N, C-alpha and C positions, 0 to 999 in steps of 0.2 A: 640644385638646392635653393630653396628660397633663402633670403637673408634678410634681417633687420639690423639696422646699425643704430647704435646707442653711444653719445658722445660724452665721456665723462671728464671733467675738469679737475685739477688738483685742488682739493678743499681748501688748503690755505692762499691760493691764489683768488678762488671765488669769496672767500671770507675777506680778503683785502678788498675786493672789487665792492663788496657790499658795505663794507665800512667806511669806504671813500663816499658811496653815494648817501649813506646815512648821515655822514658828517656834512655834505653839501647841502642836504636837505635842512639839517638843524641850523647850520650857519646862515642859510637864506632866510629861515623863518626867523631867527633873531635879530639879524642886521636888516635894515631897510635902506641902506644908504646906496648911494651910485658906486662907490668903490667895492663895497660887499658884492653887488651884482656882477661887477666886471671880475672880480677875483672867482666867482662863482661861474661865469660864463667861461673864463679862461680854462679852469679845471675841467668843465663838462667838453670844452672843446678838444683839450690836449690829454689831460690825464686820465679820465674816464676810458676813453677809446684805447688808450695805450694799455690800461690795467686789463681791459677786455680782450684785447688782441693777446696779450701775454698770457692771460688764463686758457684762451683757445690753443696757443700754439704749445702750451704743456699739456693739452688734451690727449686723451687715449680713446681710439675707437675700438668698441668690441661689438663684434658680430655675432649675432645668435642664428645659427643655422637652423631651419626646420628640416629634418632628413625626410626621404620617402616613406621610410617606416613609420614615422610620426604622423604624417599625412594619412598614410593608410589606416593606421589607428584611429584617427580622427574620424575619417570617413565611417569607419565601421561603428563607433560609437554614437555618432550623429544618425546613421541610418536607423540603428537600434533605438534609439530614443525616439526619434520620428515614428517610428512603427507601432512602439508601446503608447505612444500619445497622439496618435494621428487625430483622433476625435476633439482633441484640445485645439483651441486656436493658439498654435505655436508661433512665436516670432524666431527671428533668425539669431537673436541674442540667447534665447532659450536654449536653441541648439548648441551655440558656442560654449555656453556654460557645461551642458551635459556632455559636450565633447572636449572640454578643457584646454581650447584653444582660442586664439584671436578670431575675429571676424574674418580679418585677411586671410589668415592661415586656412580657414574652412572654406572661404571662397576659392582660393587657389586649389585647394584639394578636390572639392566638387568639380572645378572646371577641369582638371588634370584627369580625374576618374570618371565623372558622369557627364563631362561637356555641358553642363548647366550650373547655373549660380544655385547656392542654398535656398534662396528666396524662390525660384522657378520650381524647384524640386518639391518644396513644401507646397506650393500652389497646386501642382500636379497630384501629389498625394491627397490633398483636400478635395480635389475635383473629383477624383476617382472616389472618394468617400462620399460624396453627394450622389455621385451616379448609382453606386452600390446601393445607397439607400433609397434611392428613388426607385430603382428596379425592384425593390423588396416592399415598397410602401403599399398604404391603403390608397385607393383611388382618390380621395378627398383630402389627402395630406397637401397642405400649401407648401409650394416649392421654396418660397422666401424662407418658411421656418427649417427647413433642411439646411438650406444655404448658410442661415445664421447659426446653426448648430455647428457647423464646420468652419466658423470663423470668416465668412463673407457677408460684409456688412453693406456694400454698395451693389445693390442688386442688378442695375444695368451693366457696370463692369462684371459682375459674376456672370450675367448671361453672355456677355460678349466672349468671356475667357472660356466658359463651357462650350459654346457654340465652335470656336477656334479648335479647342482641344478634341471635341467629339463629333462636329459636323452637324450638330442639332441643338436645338434650344432644350434646357432642363424640362420644361413643360411638354415637348414631344417625346422625350423618355418617360415621363410619368404617364403619357397618353397611350404609349405602345404596351405599357404595363396593363392599363385598363383595358384596352383591345384583346390583350391575350387572355383576359379572364373571362 
């Protein structure tokens, strides 16, 4: 199981630490003498760290476990959202909101189930969308317009990713469509 750890300190101890720091700040502001500076330095050196350690020693750790079933549901929600909105320039944060999980949980779920990150999955979906559109396009359609509709803004990086994924440039895909007509 994945786990996230949160440390919570006793509210009374945190309030005492805040009050001490507030008092030191007010005292330092009001007094400009060497004696005041020495008192503030002594308190900063000894009292504040002591209060801080005391607050932490009294803290409780709570672990929030994300179960395998929760990750399965997150993957299902994420994939459904992506397929329903694949023509939109989605971000990983959009997918996290739709799946109702944190980015970290979504990343672990994707890696566990699909062996890719959510970002890589989104890119593959978008690349496939461009390819489908190019295969059904009119011969004079500009490749960059199709790519931009699918959320690719950096054309040279898009061409590199497309070639890496499909073994050909997007313009070659479009030329094959023209030749088959």
